[in-house]
C-alpha positions in Angstrom: -1.2 -17.3 -5.0 -0.4 -16.0 -8.5 -3.3 -14.7 -10.4 -5.6 -13.9 -7.4 -5.7 -10.3 -8.3 -5.4 -10.4 -12.1 -9.1 -9.9 -12.6 -9.8 -7.1 -10.1 -6.6 -5.3 -9.3 -6.2 -3.4 -6.0 -9.3 -1.5 -4.9 -9.3 0.8 -1.9 -12.3 2.7 -0.4 -12.3 6.5 -0.3 -11.5 8.4 2.8 -14.7 9.9 4.4 -13.0 12.8 6.1 -14.6 11.7 9.4 -13.6 9.8 12.4 -15.0 6.2 12.1 -15.4 6.0 15.9 -17.2 9.3 16.6 -18.5 10.5 13.2 -16.8 13.9 13.7 -15.5 15.6 10.6 -11.8 16.3 10.6 -10.8 19.9 10.6 -8.4 21.1 7.8 -4.8 20.4 8.9 -5.9 17.9 11.6 -3.7 14.9 12.0 -5.5 11.5 12.2 -4.7 7.8 11.8 -5.8 6.3 8.5 -6.4 2.5 8.4 -7.0 -0.1 5.7 -9.3 -2.9 6.6 -10.7 -6.0 4.9 -14.1 -7.5 5.0 -14.6 -11.3 4.6 -16.1 -12.0 1.2 -15.4 -8.5 -0.2 -12.7 -8.1 -2.9 -11.1 -4.8 -1.9 -9.8 -2.9 1.1 -11.9 -0.3 3.0 -10.8 2.9 4.6 -11.6 3.6 8.3 -9.9 6.8 9.7 -9.7 7.8 13.4 -8.9 11.0 15.3 -5.8 10.8 17.3 -7.8 10.9 20.5 -10.0 8.0 19.4 -6.9 6.0 18.3 -5.1 6.6 21.6 -8.3 5.4 23.4 -7.9 2.1 21.5 -10.6 2.6 18.8 -10.0 0.4 15.7 -12.0 -0.9 12.8 -14.8 -3.1 14.2 -16.0 -6.5 13.1 -16.7 -7.6 10.5 -13.8 -5.4 9.4 -10.2 -6.6 10.1 -7.5 -4.0 10.1 -4.7 -4.6 7.6 -2.4 -1.6 8.4 -2.3 2.0 9.5 -0.5 5.3 9.0 -0.8 8.9 10.1 -2.2 11.5 7.7 -3.4 15.1 7.6 -6.9 16.3 6.7 -7.7 18.7 3.9 -5.1 20.7 2.0 -2.4 20.5 4.5 -1.1 17.1 3.3 -0.9 18.2 -0.3 1.1 21.3 0.7 3.5 19.4 3.0 3.8 16.1 1.3 2.1 14.5 -1.7 2.0 11.2 0.2 2.5 9.8 3.7 5.9 10.4 5.4 8.7 8.0 4.6 8.8 6.4 8.0 5.1 5.9 7.9 5.3 4.1 4.6 8.2 1.9 5.8 6.2 1.1 8.9 3.1 0.1 6.8 5.4 -2.2 4.7 6.7 -3.8 7.9 3.2 -4.3 9.2 2.5 -6.5 6.2 5.5 -8.7 6.5 4.8 -12.4 6.5 1.3 -12.0 5.2 -0.2 -14.7 2.9 -3.8 -13.4 2.6 -4.2 -12.4 -1.1 -5.4 -8.8 -0.5 -2.5 -8.2 1.9 -0.1 -9.8 -0.5 -1.2 -7.5 -3.3 -1.0 -4.5 -1.1 2.5 -5.3 0.1 3.7 -5.9 -3.4 2.3 -2.6 -4.7 3.6 -0.8 -1.7 7.1 -2.2 -2.3 7.0 -0.9 -5.9 6.0 2.5 -4.6 8.8 2.5 -2.0 11.3 1.5 -4.7 10.1 4.5 -6.8 10.5 6.8 -3.8 14.0 5.4 -3.3 13.3 4.1 0.1 13.8 0.5 -1.0 16.3 -0.9 -3.5 15.2 -3.5 -6.0 17.6 -6.4 -5.8 16.1 -8.8 -8.3 13.3 -11.3 -9.1 13.1 -15.0 -8.4 10.8 -16.5 -11.1 7.8 -18.6 -10.2 8.4 -22.3 -10.0 5.7 -24.9 -9.7 3.2 -23.8 -7.0 5.7 -21.2 -5.6 4.9 -17.6 -6.8 7.5 -15.2 -8.2 9.3 -13.3 -5.5 10.7 -9.7 -5.7 13.8 -9.0 -3.5 14.1 -5.6 -2.0 16.1 -4.0 0.8 16.3 -0.7 2.7 18.5 1.9 1.1 20.9 1.7 4.0 24.3 0.2 4.4 24.2 -3.3 5.6 20.4 -3.8 5.2 19.2 -7.3 4.6 17.1 -8.1 1.5 13.5 -9.2 2.0 11.3 -11.2 -0.3 7.9 -9.8 -1.5 5.4 -12.2 -3.1 4.3 -11.2 -6.6 0.5 -11.5 -6.7 0.5 -12.0 -10.5 -1.3 -8.8 -11.6 -0.6 -7.8 -15.2 1.1 -4.6 -16.0 -2.0 -2.5 -16.6 -3.5 -3.6 -13.3 -0.2 -2.9 -11.5 -0.1 0.6 -13.0 -3.6 1.3 -11.8 -2.9 -0.2 -8.4 0.2 2.0 -7.8 -2.0 5.0 -8.7 -4.8 3.8 -6.4 -2.4 3.3 -3.5 -0.7 6.6 -4.1 -4.0 8.4 -3.9 -5.1 6.5 -0.7 -1.8 7.4 1.0 -2.2 11.0 0.1 -5.6 11.2 1.7 -7.9 10.0 -1.1 -8.5 6.4 -2.1 -10.5 4.4 -4.6 -9.6 6.2 -7.8 -6.6 6.7 -10.0 -4.1 9.5 -10.5 -0.7 9.8 -12.1 0.9 6.9 -10.4 3.9 5.4 -12.2 3.9 2.2 -14.2 4.8 -1.0 -12.4 6.4 -4.3 -13.5 4.7 -7.5 -14.8 5.5 -10.7 -13.1 9.1 -11.9 -13.4 10.4 -8.9 -15.3 14.1 -8.1 -15.1 15.3 -5.0 -13.2 16.3 -3.2 -16.5 12.8 -3.1 -17.8 10.7 -4.1 -14.8 10.2 -2.9 -11.3 13.4 -0.9 -11.1 13.0 0.9 -14.4 9.3 1.5 -14.1 9.5 2.9 -10.6 12.4 5.1 -11.3 14.9 3.2 -9.2 
């Protein structure tokens, strides 16, 4: 598993501003459901967004796309004015959707999302279990709630520069964009200690 993403990082397609089911452009301030999907043989993740009506009617990314996760967003300037990124519960729900995944793209997405959640103080960084043999390094995190149980997040093996770019890319995607970079915070290289790794880099 380690090293799968070291060459390419995490790439996410840009939002189109239109419903993938109907082609209708979203009105400024309209709430919609954003999804990330993977295509067999393609290295990155693609955006497919749906109006609330289309989503409630059961419309989802269609083959050959396979949906990875979803969250609610707001079209146009409204998201930037209300929140710089998706709501806390939406982020935690997306993290939960990715639990147990072993597919490399999803592993990378879950790891980068975990770093972002630590930086937003929704998760607490508990430590790192170094890689051993064929087993990849594991980052331990838990909800910032009393009595919460730690969960392990597979480290995909991206280097520090790619992780920094990946955090920025995911931040942009979750705030309504996608595919580029912005001022996302630095992330940790594989196996770094909390003092100088994920906890420090994400502001935990």
